[in-house]
KOLGU-362044 format. One line per 4 residues: their letters; for each residue x, y, z of C-alpha. Coordinates in nm, 4 decimals, padded with zeros to 6 digits. Layout:
BEGIN
A> X Y Z | ...
END
This chain:
BEGIN
MLQR> -03.1515 03.8977 01.1897 | -03.0511 03.6904 00.8884 | -02.8187 03.8481 00.6586 | -02.7194 03.8067 00.2920
ENNS> -02.4034 03.9306 00.1244 | -02.4681 03.8680 -00.2501 | -02.4951 03.4842 -00.2568 | -02.3809 03.4278 00.0927
FAIK> -02.5713 03.1595 00.2953 | -02.5377 02.8437 00.4994 | -02.6250 02.4916 00.4161 | -02.7238 02.2769 00.6998
FGRL> -02.6124 01.9096 00.5864 | -02.6657 01.5530 00.7083 | -02.3303 01.4389 00.5592 | -02.0639 01.6078 00.3679
FNSH> -01.7628 01.4659 00.1688 | -01.4504 01.6542 00.0849 | -01.0871 01.5488 00.0057 | -01.0092 01.5382 00.3749
GEFD> -01.2969 01.2935 00.4643 | -01.6641 01.2789 00.5873 | -01.8403 01.5253 00.8209 | -02.1752 01.4721 00.9806
DGYL> -02.4552 01.7032 01.0893 | -02.2899 02.0428 01.0387 | -02.2955 02.3818 00.8437 | -02.1353 02.4665 00.5216
LIRN> -02.0938 02.8407 00.5062 | -02.0684 03.0131 00.1765 | -01.9607 03.3801 00.1349 | -02.0116 03.5586 -00.1962
GIID> -01.9902 03.2335 -00.3846 | -01.6813 03.1040 -00.2058 | -01.6597 02.8310 00.0446 | -01.6014 02.9919 00.3824
GIYN> -01.5828 02.6836 00.5982 | -01.7442 02.3773 00.7710 | -01.8654 02.4592 01.1162 | -02.1013 02.2948 01.3843
KNYR> -02.3197 02.6002 01.3699 | -02.4337 02.8822 01.1503 | -02.2170 03.1427 01.3388 | -02.2590 03.4153 01.0715
NYDL> -02.6288 03.3885 01.0989 | -02.6627 03.3609 00.7122 | -02.9752 03.2586 00.5417 | -03.0115 02.8821 00.5918
LDYS> -03.0748 02.6044 00.3282 | -03.1876 02.3033 00.5171 | -03.0580 01.9980 00.3569 | -03.0174 01.7958 00.6895
GKIV> -03.1317 01.4892 00.5332 | -02.8844 01.5209 00.2446 | -02.5434 01.4706 00.1426 | -02.3240 01.7571 00.0067
VPGF> -02.0385 01.6849 -00.2198 | -01.8212 01.8900 -00.4522 | -01.9601 01.9458 -00.8160 | -01.8738 01.6615 -01.0537
IDIH> -01.6208 01.7352 -01.3196 | -01.6248 01.5283 -01.6366 | -01.3116 01.5642 -01.8396 | -01.4044 01.3096 -02.1161
THGY> -01.7678 01.3530 -02.2696 | -01.8597 01.3535 -02.6369 | -02.2207 01.4514 -02.5770 | -02.5726 01.4041 -02.4293
YGID> -02.9265 01.5118 -02.5187 | -02.8926 01.4346 -02.8853 | -02.5939 01.6898 -02.8894 | -02.2578 01.5910 -03.0278
AMDS> -01.9365 01.7969 -02.9182 | -01.8019 01.7993 -03.2624 | -02.0903 01.8099 -03.4873 | -02.3520 02.0345 -03.2905
SEAS> -02.3847 02.4064 -03.2969 | -02.2807 02.6528 -03.0372 | -02.6320 02.7119 -02.9284 | -02.6534 02.3274 -02.8825
IHYW> -02.3480 02.3176 -02.6708 | -02.4744 02.6096 -02.4511 | -02.8045 02.4003 -02.4127 | -02.5969 02.0830 -02.3142
AGKI> -02.4042 02.3030 -02.0508 | -02.7410 02.4265 -01.9137 | -02.8948 02.0922 -01.8606 | -02.6207 01.8571 -01.7571
MEHG> -02.6183 02.0147 -01.4156 | -02.9258 01.7960 -01.3482 | -02.6535 01.5166 -01.3093 | -02.4599 01.7214 -01.0702
VTSF> -02.1917 01.8343 -01.3182 | -02.0541 02.1704 -01.2596 | -01.7540 02.1574 -01.4991 | -01.6791 01.9653 -01.8083
IPTG> -01.4748 01.9167 -02.1101 | -01.6450 01.8654 -02.4442 | -01.4543 01.5946 -02.6397 | -01.4011 01.5635 -03.0209
VSAP> -01.2859 01.2518 -03.2076 | -01.0554 01.1560 -03.5172 | -01.1442 01.3822 -03.8068 | -01.0032 01.5982 -04.0841
FDKI> -00.7745 01.8790 -03.9496 | -01.0144 02.1493 -04.0771 | -01.2895 01.9821 -03.8766 | -01.0613 01.9702 -03.5629
KNFL> -00.9991 02.3526 -03.5995 | -01.3720 02.4257 -03.6384 | -01.4372 02.2269 -03.3339 | -01.1671 02.4047 -03.1202
KKIN> -01.2982 02.7376 -03.2376 | -01.6443 02.6571 -03.1485 | -01.5694 02.5586 -02.7866 | -01.3572 02.8675 -02.7554
NVMN> -01.6388 03.0901 -02.8642 | -01.8826 02.9027 -02.6246 | -01.6264 02.9639 -02.3614 | -01.5988 03.3231 -02.4301
NYNY> -01.9715 03.3642 -02.4138 | -02.0119 03.1755 -02.0840 | -02.3628 03.1944 -01.9328 | -02.3688 03.2049 -01.5778
NESR> -02.6528 02.9759 -01.5658 | -02.4679 02.6981 -01.7231 | -02.2162 02.4358 -01.6216 | -01.8482 02.5634 -01.6759
ILGA> -01.6832 02.4422 -01.9917 | -01.3037 02.4185 -01.8978 | -01.1893 02.3615 -02.2461 | -01.1880 02.1121 -02.5295
RLEG> -01.0337 01.7720 -02.5566 | -00.9291 01.5686 -02.8820 | -00.9540 01.2006 -02.8783 | -00.7319 01.1358 -03.1783
PYIS> -00.6685 01.1520 -03.4647 | -00.3022 01.0308 -03.3784 | -00.3932 00.6959 -03.2520 | -00.3267 00.3148 -03.3208
INKK> -00.5493 00.1771 -03.6216 | -00.5289 -00.1619 -03.4299 | -00.7011 00.0049 -03.1198 | -00.9340 00.2388 -03.3010
GAHN> -01.2303 00.1514 -03.0915 | -01.5235 00.3675 -03.2293 | -01.2993 00.5960 -03.4365 | -01.3437 00.6209 -03.8039
KNFI> -01.0299 00.4553 -03.9466 | -01.0429 00.6883 -04.2404 | -00.9552 00.9698 -04.0108 | -00.6747 00.8080 -03.8052
REIN> -00.3328 00.9042 -03.9177 | 00.0348 00.9381 -03.8114 | 00.1523 01.2253 -03.6136 | 00.1607 01.5313 -03.8255
MEEI> 00.4035 01.7960 -03.6690 | 00.2682 02.0872 -03.8779 | -00.0749 02.0100 -03.7423 | 00.0747 01.9728 -03.3888
NNIA> 00.2501 02.3013 -03.4118 | -00.0708 02.4549 -03.5313 | -00.2748 02.3180 -03.2333 | -00.0116 02.4406 -02.9854
GNYN> 00.0351 02.7688 -03.1248 | -00.3382 02.8613 -03.1796 | -00.5438 02.6728 -02.9569 | -00.3330 02.6153 -02.6343
NTLK> -00.6004 02.8332 -02.4414 | -00.8880 02.6101 -02.5648 | -00.7429 02.2551 -02.5997 | -00.6765 02.0999 -02.2451
IIDM> -00.6247 01.7286 -02.3300 | -00.5250 01.5089 -02.6460 | -00.5274 01.1579 -02.6608 | -00.2474 00.9874 -02.8642
APEL> -00.0654 00.6497 -02.9169 | 00.2913 00.6543 -02.7618 | 00.4167 00.4166 -03.0163 | 00.3641 00.6536 -03.3206
YQFD> 00.6519 00.7933 -03.5016 | 00.7368 01.1507 -03.3632 | 00.5505 01.0989 -03.0507 | 00.8164 01.2355 -02.8300
DAFS> 00.8465 01.5404 -03.0490 | 00.4854 01.5935 -03.0431 | 00.4592 01.5570 -02.6507 | 00.7462 01.8057 -02.6096
VLSR> 00.5625 02.0756 -02.8166 | 00.2135 02.0122 -02.6695 | 00.3420 01.9909 -02.3082 | 00.5309 02.3213 -02.3517
ANII> 00.1810 02.4771 -02.4629 | 00.0377 02.3203 -02.1393 | -00.1772 02.0817 -02.3148 | -00.2031 01.7438 -02.1333
VSAG> -00.1209 01.4447 -02.3429 | -00.3095 01.1247 -02.2586 | -00.1919 00.7688 -02.3683 | -00.4922 00.6192 -02.5462
HTDA> -00.6121 00.3970 -02.8219 | -00.2718 00.2548 -02.8089 | -00.1043 -00.0824 -02.9140 | 00.2104 00.0253 -02.7325
DFLT> 00.4188 -00.2472 -02.5573 | 00.5314 -00.2264 -02.2060 | 00.8611 -00.0557 -02.2658 | 00.7028 00.2042 -02.4991
SFHA> 00.4323 00.2763 -02.2466 | 00.6742 00.3125 -01.9525 | 00.8980 00.5380 -02.1688 | 00.5936 00.7667 -02.2347
FKIG> 00.5492 00.7868 -01.8549 | 00.9114 00.8643 -01.8006 | 00.9056 01.1665 -02.0389 | 00.6057 01.3051 -01.8754
VGLI> 00.2824 01.1602 -02.0013 | 00.0547 01.1878 -01.7102 | -00.2757 01.0391 -01.7961 | -00.4053 00.7191 -01.9355
THFY> -00.7284 00.7226 -02.1404 | -01.0290 00.5000 -02.0317 | -00.8031 00.2287 -01.8627 | -00.8148 -00.1321 -01.9981
NAMS> -01.0171 -00.0108 -02.2998 | -00.8554 00.0349 -02.6572 | -00.5091 -00.0419 -02.5341 | -00.2608 -00.3382 -02.5368
PFNH> -00.3823 -00.5706 -02.2640 | -00.1752 -00.7368 -01.9762 | 00.0080 -01.0424 -02.0754 | 00.2366 -01.2407 -01.8475
RNPG> 00.5152 -01.2038 -02.1197 | 00.4087 -00.8658 -02.2601 | 00.2389 -00.6639 -01.9764 | 00.1455 -00.3921 -02.2473
MVGA> -00.0227 -00.0542 -02.1510 | -00.2195 -00.2202 -01.8819 | 00.0799 -00.3568 -01.7130 | 00.2619 -00.0332 -01.7376
GFLS> -00.0362 00.1478 -01.5793 | -00.0293 -00.0961 -01.2922 | 00.3308 -00.0191 -01.2097 | 00.3093 00.3788 -01.2736
KNVF> 00.3669 00.6053 -00.9769 | 00.2444 00.9473 -01.0849 | 00.0188 00.8837 -01.3737 | -00.3545 00.9722 -01.3493
IELI> -00.5769 00.6787 -01.4754 | -00.9237 00.7319 -01.6380 | -01.2049 00.4594 -01.6037 | -01.5411 00.4452 -01.7539
CDLH> -01.7458 00.3160 -01.4566 | -02.0606 00.1864 -01.6414 | -01.9667 -00.1623 -01.5556 | -01.9891 -00.2523 -01.9209
HVSG> -01.6597 -00.1147 -02.0285 | -01.4916 -00.2420 -01.7184 | -01.6152 -00.5086 -01.4703 | -01.6392 -00.4131 -01.1150
EAIK> -01.3656 -00.6693 -01.0264 | -01.1244 -00.5160 -01.2621 | -01.1931 -00.1750 -01.1147 | -01.1165 -00.3152 -00.7732
ILAN> -00.7985 -00.4718 -00.9002 | -00.6653 -00.1577 -01.0338 | -00.7646 00.0283 -00.7266 | -00.6000 -00.2235 -00.5138
QVGL> -00.2736 -00.2026 -00.7386 | -00.2381 00.1630 -00.7691 | -00.4535 00.3164 -00.4966 | -00.7413 00.5505 -00.5394
SRLI> -00.5732 00.8960 -00.5359 | -00.5016 00.8881 -00.9195 | -00.8152 00.7259 -01.0545 | -01.0562 00.9607 -01.2438
MVTD> -01.3985 00.8435 -01.3400 | -01.5236 00.9660 -01.6638 | -01.8270 00.9110 -01.8694 | -01.7078 00.8849 -02.2332
SLSI> -02.0839 00.9841 -02.2956 | -02.2330 00.9939 -02.6401 | -02.4830 01.2072 -02.8028 | -02.7656 00.9411 -02.7433
GDSG> -02.7105 00.9689 -02.3716 | -03.0393 01.1069 -02.1958 | -03.1808 01.1690 -02.5459 | -03.4482 00.8996 -02.5777
KIYG> -03.2674 00.8067 -02.8996 | -03.1413 00.4599 -02.9979 | -02.9285 00.5609 -03.2972 | -02.6732 00.8317 -03.3309
VLGD> -02.3479 00.9357 -03.4873 | -01.9901 00.9616 -03.3662 | -01.7145 01.0961 -03.6048 | -01.9239 00.9690 -03.9045
MNIE> -01.9558 00.6460 -03.7566 | -02.3207 00.5129 -03.6803 | -02.3851 00.4067 -03.3344 | -02.6937 00.2323 -03.1710
LKDS> -02.8052 00.1473 -02.8206 | -02.8717 -00.2067 -02.7192 | -02.9235 -00.3306 -02.3652 | -02.8101 -00.0071 -02.2146
VAWI> -02.4753 -00.0191 -02.4009 | -02.3742 00.1899 -02.7183 | -02.2275 -00.0117 -03.0023 | -02.0891 00.0725 -03.3486
SGTN> -02.3843 -00.0186 -03.5620 | -02.3781 -00.3685 -03.6792 | -02.0819 -00.4690 -03.4823 | -01.9670 -00.6120 -03.1577
TIAG> -01.7468 -00.2970 -03.0995 | -01.8493 -00.0942 -02.7771 | -01.8647 00.2830 -02.8487 | -01.8613 00.5415 -02.5653
SILT> -02.1329 00.5242 -02.3051 | -02.4640 00.6811 -02.1970 | -02.3166 00.7042 -01.8476 | -02.3607 01.0138 -01.6259
PDKA> -02.1248 01.1020 -01.3294 | -02.3978 01.0519 -01.0657 | -02.4543 00.6971 -01.2048 | -02.0990 00.6442 -01.2021
LRNL> -02.0664 00.7270 -00.8367 | -02.3657 00.4830 -00.7625 | -02.1846 00.2112 -00.9540 | -01.8637 00.2606 -00.7518
VSIG> -02.0645 00.2339 -00.4314 | -02.2367 -00.0634 -00.5561 | -01.9104 -00.2697 -00.5949 | -01.7841 -00.1837 -00.2417
IRPV> -01.5982 00.1389 -00.2928 | -01.6543 00.3553 00.0014 | -01.8236 00.6901 -00.0859 | -01.5381 00.9022 00.0892
NAIP> -01.2920 00.7174 -00.1565 | -01.5127 00.7143 -00.4695 | -01.6256 01.1054 -00.4633 | -01.2800 01.2396 -00.5242
SLTS> -01.2489 01.0607 -00.8407 | -01.5206 01.2568 -00.9812 | -01.4224 01.5840 -00.8118 | -01.0904 01.6854 -00.6573
IPAN> -00.8687 01.4354 -00.8506 | -00.9664 01.5574 -01.1964 | -00.9309 01.9150 -01.0725 | -00.5769 01.8064 -00.9538
LLGL> -00.4954 01.6708 -01.3019 | -00.5934 02.0061 -01.4742 | -00.4033 02.2237 -01.2130 | -00.7226 02.3779 -01.1138
SDIG> -00.7072 02.5220 -00.7497 | -01.0287 02.7052 -00.7321 | -01.2834 02.4007 -00.7897 | -01.3223 02.0592 -00.7142
DIIP> -01.3345 02.0408 -00.3368 | -01.5184 02.1876 -00.0281 | -01.2491 02.3712 00.1598 | -01.2074 02.7393 00.2183
GKKA> -01.1280 02.9629 -00.0515 | -01.2755 02.7267 -00.3426 | -01.5553 02.8116 -00.5576 | -01.9076 02.6838 -00.4053
DLCI> -01.9702 02.4324 -00.6824 | -02.1633 02.1703 -00.4988 | -02.3906 01.8746 -00.5666 | -02.6605 01.7862 -00.3320
LDNN> -02.7467 01.4142 -00.3209 | -03.0049 01.2168 -00.1419 | -02.9078 00.9033 00.0606 | -02.9162 00.6972 -00.2532
FNVD> -02.6746 00.9215 -00.4206 | -02.9274 01.0702 -00.6627 | -02.8937 01.4437 -00.7554 | -03.1229 01.6754 -00.5589
STII> -02.9772 02.0163 -00.6366 | -02.6517 02.1553 -00.8143 | -02.5052 02.4997 -00.7089 | -02.2230 02.6681 -00.9234
DGKI> -02.0516 02.9689 -00.7807 | -02.2810 02.9661 -00.4859 | -02.5969 02.9837 -00.7095 | -02.8724 02.7146 -00.6945
LYSK> -02.8972 02.6421 -01.0776 | -03.0682 02.3066 -01.0551 | -03.3161 02.1867 -00.8059 | -03.5148 01.8486 -00.8501
END
């Protein structure tokens, strides 16, 4: 007789990928929303979900996303953020971090309060919001990318102390340029508040970049983009990233921000265990819209790429994590190596021990894919919340 203990069931899979490798033709047992184990039979005789022709992977974790569906992380309402969280699971996303951009400090505080309110009113039919991220405003004007130059500024320690003291339970990551005056002081305050500082939108030379890693900066924002490039006489932030040993490195794998060849060069140089695929997605993603706004900057979509209107400056993306996975596979990265960059590796960066992998004791956050790596179903906490 089949038994069900709350949301306990077995998944019959064709292939399954976790941080330990690939498994074929087995059963994934889920007990009360938690991974029980991977077996060659349904030995608990749970209700069976037959995905024998499908691929099971951990749910995707996007740590850098500005919006989708016409919704902007910073400017849209709490209700809109909830809508975003309820819909993004159609792309296999089980956890994400809404990301703001350079702005006046009052607007930054309102953004952090809003995300905190949404987190405190979590709907169990939504993807999990892990916190907020701030990309700026303490970045290089020379590497501003799509940030509004009017809001970029030097590090303000009063603001830094305010953020660290009042929003450390909400803010997970802040992107800053290491060459700015008082960067070391700001890093010390933020790291004590358990806020990850990521080196990004930076014109730092090689020595300054490497110094940032030495004091503990553990993440580089969208590698190659908006940073001092590699040069044989001044290797810059890119060269420092190549030689880094413990730093996590973000990539926007839409094959527009970074070429497939450049991705493979980085993978060959530093390995795959520290690479994190992010979307850096904008509100125009999956919206059907051509025009949008990011931090009071007008953006537009041309040839599937987002640009600052009227310029040749690329601005975020319309990428989704499932598309990023397909892109990685298309350039020759094996799925078993590509999938952790969207799942267990971002979880490791954030110090999250309960999500990001399919091993006993983890939450049953899962993405079911077809053999072309398109999303079929999404499961969060053992509940099927999206099915194609």
